[in-house]
C-alpha positions as CSV (number, residue, x, y, z in Angstrom):
1,Q,174.1,-31.1,-30.9
2,A,172.1,-34.0,-30.3
3,L,173.4,-36.9,-28.0
4,D,174.1,-40.5,-29.0
5,T,171.4,-42.8,-27.6
6,N,172.6,-44.3,-24.3
7,S,175.8,-42.3,-24.6
8,R,175.3,-40.5,-21.1
9,S,173.5,-41.4,-17.6
10,M,171.3,-39.2,-15.8
11,P,172.3,-37.2,-12.9
12,H,172.3,-39.2,-9.7
13,T,169.6,-39.6,-7.6
14,S,168.9,-39.4,-3.6
15,S,166.5,-39.1,-1.2
16,A,166.6,-39.4,3.1
17,N,163.3,-39.9,4.7
18,L,162.4,-39.6,8.6
19,R,159.9,-41.1,10.4
20,L,159.3,-41.1,14.3
21,T,156.5,-43.1,16.2
22,K,155.9,-43.0,19.7
23,N,153.7,-45.6,21.6
24,I,151.4,-44.9,24.6
25,R,150.0,-47.6,26.8
26,L,146.9,-47.4,28.2
27,G,146.7,-50.6,30.1
28,Q,147.3,-54.2,29.3
29,K,146.2,-54.5,26.0
30,Q,145.4,-50.7,25.1
31,N,147.8,-48.6,23.5
32,I,147.9,-45.3,21.4
33,R,150.6,-44.7,18.8
34,L,151.5,-41.2,17.2
35,F,153.6,-41.3,14.5
36,G,155.0,-38.8,12.0
37,S,157.1,-39.0,8.7
38,V,158.9,-36.5,6.2
39,N,159.4,-37.9,2.9
40,N,162.6,-36.0,0.7
41,L,163.8,-34.5,4.2
42,F,166.3,-32.1,2.4
43,D,163.9,-31.1,-0.2
44,K,166.4,-32.7,-3.1
45,R,165.3,-32.1,-6.4
46,N,165.8,-35.4,-8.4
47,V,165.5,-35.7,-12.1
48,N,162.8,-38.2,-13.3
49,W,163.7,-38.0,-16.8
50,V,165.3,-36.0,-19.3
51,Y,164.8,-34.8,-23.0
52,P,166.6,-37.6,-25.3
53,K,168.3,-35.1,-28.0
54,T,170.0,-32.9,-24.9
55,G,170.2,-35.3,-21.6
56,K,168.4,-32.3,-20.0
57,P,165.0,-31.8,-18.2
58,D,164.4,-28.3,-19.1
59,D,166.0,-28.4,-22.9
60,T,164.7,-29.9,-25.8
61,G,167.6,-29.1,-28.0
62,E,165.3,-28.0,-30.7
63,D,166.2,-24.6,-32.7
64,I,163.7,-22.3,-31.9
65,S,164.9,-19.4,-34.1
66,E,164.3,-17.4,-37.1
67,P,165.0,-19.1,-40.3
68,N,167.8,-17.2,-42.2
69,S,168.5,-15.4,-39.1
70,N,169.5,-17.1,-36.2
71,Y,167.5,-14.9,-33.9
72,T,165.0,-15.7,-31.4
73,F,162.5,-13.5,-30.3
74,D,162.2,-12.7,-26.6
75,E,158.5,-13.5,-26.6
76,V,158.8,-16.9,-28.4
77,R,161.5,-17.9,-26.1
78,H,159.9,-17.1,-23.0
79,N,156.6,-19.3,-24.5
80,Y,158.9,-22.2,-25.8
81,T,160.6,-22.3,-22.1
82,Q,156.8,-22.2,-20.3
83,Y,155.6,-24.9,-22.9
84,I,158.8,-27.3,-22.3
85,K,158.6,-27.4,-18.5
86,D,156.8,-30.4,-17.2
87,P,157.0,-31.0,-13.5
88,S,156.8,-34.5,-13.8
89,A,160.4,-34.0,-15.0
90,Y,161.3,-33.6,-11.4
91,S,160.6,-35.6,-8.0
92,S,157.9,-34.1,-5.5
93,G,159.2,-31.9,-2.8
94,R,159.2,-32.5,0.8
95,T,156.3,-33.9,2.1
96,Y,154.7,-34.4,5.8
97,S,152.4,-36.9,7.4
98,F,151.3,-36.7,11.1
99,G,148.8,-39.4,12.4
100,I,147.3,-41.1,15.4
101,S,146.1,-44.6,16.1
102,Y,144.0,-46.6,18.8
103,N,144.8,-50.2,19.3
104,W,142.7,-52.3,21.7
């Protein structure tokens, strides 16, 4: 069953990031900065977009059953679900970055 336009909201999104920095002085004007950051700390899978008919990121709402029988072959179902899987429908997972800088 298709949804009316703007009849529902997408699922809420949330994300927590963490950044740590340590400065080490090397005299009057020089220092080294060590840093690390983690984006999406809890590895939350947020939905970026949904199919308009269903409001879901992994269901287009299309009828893939055989005409006149309402039967869907397993191969057809498998191929169709692989076809509609779009990684851009979900946010990226946890990412890390580390670095060092030298200031003089």
